[in-house]
C-alpha positions in Angstrom: 0.0 0.0 0.0 1.4 3.4 -1.0 0.2 6.6 0.7 0.4 9.6 -1.6 -2.6 11.7 -0.5 -3.5 13.6 2.7 -6.6 15.3 4.0 -6.5 18.0 6.6 -9.8 19.1 8.2 -10.1 22.7 9.3 -13.7 23.7 8.9 -15.1 23.4 12.4 -16.6 26.5 14.0 -14.0 26.7 16.7 -11.2 25.4 14.5 -11.3 27.6 11.4 -8.8 30.3 12.5 -6.6 28.2 14.7 -4.3 26.9 11.9 -3.8 30.4 10.7 -2.1 31.4 14.0 1.7 32.0 13.9 4.4 30.3 16.0 8.1 30.0 16.0 9.0 26.5 14.6 11.9 24.3 15.7 14.2 25.8 13.1 13.6 29.3 14.6 11.5 30.5 11.7 8.1 32.1 12.2 5.4 30.0 10.5 1.7 29.5 10.7 0.3 26.4 12.4 -1.0 25.3 9.0 2.5 25.7 7.3 4.0 23.5 10.1 1.3 20.9 9.4 2.0 20.9 5.7 5.7 20.3 6.4 4.8 17.3 8.6 2.7 15.9 5.7 5.2 16.5 2.9 8.0 14.9 5.0 6.0 11.7 4.9 6.2 11.6 1.1 2.8 12.9 0.4 2.2 14.5 -3.0 -1.3 15.9 -2.8 -3.1 17.5 0.1 -6.8 18.2 0.4 -7.9 20.8 2.9 -11.5 20.8 4.1 -12.4 24.4 5.0 -15.4 26.6 5.7 -16.5 28.2 2.4 -14.6 31.4 1.8 -11.5 30.4 3.9 -9.6 29.1 0.9 -7.7 32.3 0.3 -6.6 32.7 3.9 -5.2 29.2 3.9 -3.4 29.6 0.6 -1.7 32.8 1.9 -0.2 31.0 4.9 0.7 27.8 3.1 4.2 29.0 2.0 6.0 27.0 -0.6 3.6 24.1 -0.4 0.5 26.1 -1.7 0.8 24.5 -5.1 0.0 21.0 -3.5 -3.3 22.1 -2.1 -6.8 21.1 -3.1 -9.6 22.9 -1.3 -13.0 21.3 -0.5 -15.7 23.3 1.3 -17.7 21.8 4.2 -20.9 23.9 3.7 -22.6 22.7 6.9 -20.7 22.0 10.1 -22.1 18.5 10.6 -19.2 16.9 12.5 -15.6 15.6 12.0 -16.7 12.5 10.2 -18.7 14.5 7.7 -15.7 16.8 7.1 -13.6 13.8 6.2 -16.4 12.5 3.9 -16.4 15.8 2.1 -13.0 14.8 0.7 -14.3 11.6 -0.9 -13.9 12.7 -4.5 -10.3 13.7 -3.8 -9.5 10.5 -2.0 -11.2 8.2 -4.6 -10.4 4.6 -3.6 -7.0 5.4 -2.3 -5.9 5.2 1.3 -4.8 8.6 2.7 -3.2 10.3 5.6 -5.6 12.4 7.7 -4.7 15.1 10.2 -6.8 17.5 12.1 -6.0 21.2 11.6 -5.9 22.3 15.2 -3.1 19.9 16.4 0.7 20.1 16.2 2.9 17.1 16.5 6.4 17.0 18.0 8.5 13.8 17.4 11.2 12.6 19.8 13.1 11.0 17.0 14.6 12.0 13.7 11.5 10.8 11.9 8.3 12.9 12.0 5.2 11.5 13.5 3.5 11.3 10.1 6.5 9.5 8.7 6.3 6.9 11.5 2.6 6.4 10.9 2.7 6.2 7.1 5.6 3.7 7.3 3.6 1.3 9.5 0.4 1.7 7.4 2.3 0.9 4.2 4.0 -2.1 5.7 0.8 -3.5 7.3 -1.5 -2.5 4.4 -4.4 -1.5 6.7 -6.1 1.3 8.6 -3.8 2.7 11.3 -4.6 5.4 13.9 -1.9 7.1 15.9 -2.6 7.0 19.6 -1.0 8.4 22.8 -1.4 7.2 26.4 -3.6 9.9 27.9 -4.6 10.4 31.5 -8.2 9.8 32.5 -9.0 13.5 33.1 -8.5 14.3 29.4 -11.0 11.7 28.1 -13.6 14.4 27.4 -11.4 15.8 24.6 -10.5 12.7 22.6 -11.8 9.5 21.0 -10.2 6.4 22.6 -9.5 2.8 21.6 -9.3 -0.6 23.3 -7.6 -3.7 22.1 -4.5 -5.9 22.6 -0.8 -5.5 21.9 0.5 -7.1 18.7 3.0 -9.8 19.8 6.6 -8.8 19.2 5.8 -5.2 18.1 6.6 -2.3 20.3 3.7 0.2 20.6 1.4 -1.5 18.1 -2.1 -2.6 19.0 -4.9 -4.5 17.3 -8.0 -2.4 17.8 -11.4 -3.9 18.7 -13.2 -1.0 20.4 -13.5 2.7 19.6 -15.4 5.2 21.8 -15.8 8.9 21.2 -15.0 10.9 24.3 -15.7 8.1 26.7 -16.7 8.6 30.4 -14.2 7.3 32.9 -16.6 4.4 33.7 -16.9 3.5 30.0 -13.1 3.6 29.6 -12.5 1.4 32.7 -15.1 -1.2 31.5 -14.2 -1.3 27.8 -10.8 0.3 27.0 -8.3 -1.2 29.5 -5.2 -2.1 27.6 -2.7 -4.4 29.5 0.6 -2.7 30.2 -0.6 0.9 30.3 -0.1 3.0 33.4 -3.1 3.0 35.8 -5.6 5.7 34.9 -4.2 6.1 31.3 -6.0 5.1 28.0 -5.0 5.0 24.3 -6.5 8.2 22.9 -6.4 9.4 19.4 -3.4 11.5 18.4 -5.2 13.5 15.7 -3.5 11.6 12.9 -4.7 8.5 10.9 -4.1 6.6 7.7 -7.6 5.9 6.6 -8.8 3.3 4.0 -11.7 3.4 1.5 -13.8 1.4 4.0 -13.9 4.4 6.3 -15.3 6.6 3.5 -17.9 3.8 2.7 -19.0 3.6 6.4 -19.2 7.4 6.7 -21.4 7.5 3.5 -23.7 4.9 5.0 -24.0 6.8 8.3 -24.7 10.1 6.6 -27.4 8.5 4.4 -29.0 6.9 7.5 -28.8 10.2 9.3 -30.7 11.9 6.5 -33.4 9.2 6.4 -34.0 9.1 10.1 -34.1 12.9 10.6 -35.7 14.0 7.3 -32.6 16.0 6.5 -29.0 16.4 7.6 -28.1 17.0 11.2 -24.8 17.1 13.0 -22.9 14.6 15.0 -21.3 12.5 12.3 -18.1 11.5 14.1 -15.0 9.8 12.7 -14.8 7.7 15.8 -18.3 6.2 15.0 -17.1 5.2 11.6 -13.8 3.7 12.9 -15.8 1.7 15.5 -17.7 0.1 12.6 -14.6 -0.5 10.5 -12.9 -2.2 13.4 -15.6 -4.9 13.1 -15.0 -5.4 9.4 -11.3 -5.3 8.7 -7.8 -5.1 10.2 -7.4 -1.9 12.3 -4.2 -1.1 14.1 -3.2 1.6 16.6 0.4 2.9 16.7 1.7 4.6 19.9 4.0 7.2 18.4 7.4 8.4 19.8 6.2 11.9 20.1 3.4 14.1 21.5 0.4 16.0 20.1 -0.6 19.4 21.1 -4.2 20.7 20.7 -3.9 24.4 20.0 -7.6 24.8 20.5 -7.7 24.2 24.3 -6.9 26.8 27.0 -3.2 27.6 26.8 -2.9 25.2 23.9 -1.1 27.5 21.6 1.3 28.5 24.4 2.0 24.8 25.2 2.5 24.0 21.6 4.9 26.9 21.2 6.9 25.8 24.2 7.1 22.2 23.0 8.4 23.4 19.6 10.9 25.7 21.2 12.3 23.2 23.7 12.8 20.6 20.9 14.3 23.1 18.4 17.5 25.1 17.6 16.9 27.7 20.2 16.3 25.3 23.1 19.2 26.7 25.3 18.1 30.3 24.8 14.5 29.5 25.6 15.5 27.6 28.7 17.7 30.5 29.9 14.8 32.9 29.5 12.4 30.6 31.3 14.8 30.3 34.2 15.2 34.1 34.3 11.4 34.6 34.4 11.0 32.1 37.2 13.9 33.7 39.1 12.3 37.1 38.8 8.9 35.7 39.9 10.5 34.1 43.0 12.4 37.3 43.8 9.1 39.3 43.6 7.5 36.9 46.1 10.4 37.3 48.6 10.3 41.1 48.5 8.0 42.8 51.1 
């Protein structure tokens, strides 16, 4: 299986402007979140990139895409009907090919010389199946992520065969259905915001959207990617890969700040940033001590 396409979703109400924000990347250069995501995708050997946007946002994204603007194909999501629906909007672009999928409001920081997308694509191509990146995540963060349950693949570090997918599970649901042997207590395998999806996912999303229309007499929201992945897990091989890296949701409180610090502390200016942080902490402590 060869992965040559990618889909980035960036049309959600609270998501639209987040990828347009500017940060200092690991190389010390000022870039948009979107541009950093594009570099992540291109490093994985991707040739074509589809961006699902709110109608009218195409120009703003093109302007911050930098040298990779020529790779982009824009697809509008006219109605904000959920993450799964946004992915389905790219069906004509994807065709019957597998594709890398990233959400537009996350940044990814690898702890190795390979990017997170490179690691994920390599496993998907070798295993020729659907693969979702996951990260052990503490129980208190379950309301923010979809999560998976399953079992470790024998002899493979950080690779799991998925049998259960739940969107934003409660702690009780997670404890009952998502325990994975070997993880720290109170931690679960939550989605990383990055997947290699197969045509079966598009097929299931299409079925769910059609059923949604029939049952409600028209389209309504709530079409989740997790719901489609749960169904695909019952039909075909589905793996989860625990990546050597971390994801940073720039849409949560202090998310942009946290992502910036993660980039800075893993980049060329690490020593300078650490020195400034220590200086700030020292000044704060000195202020506390003064009457």
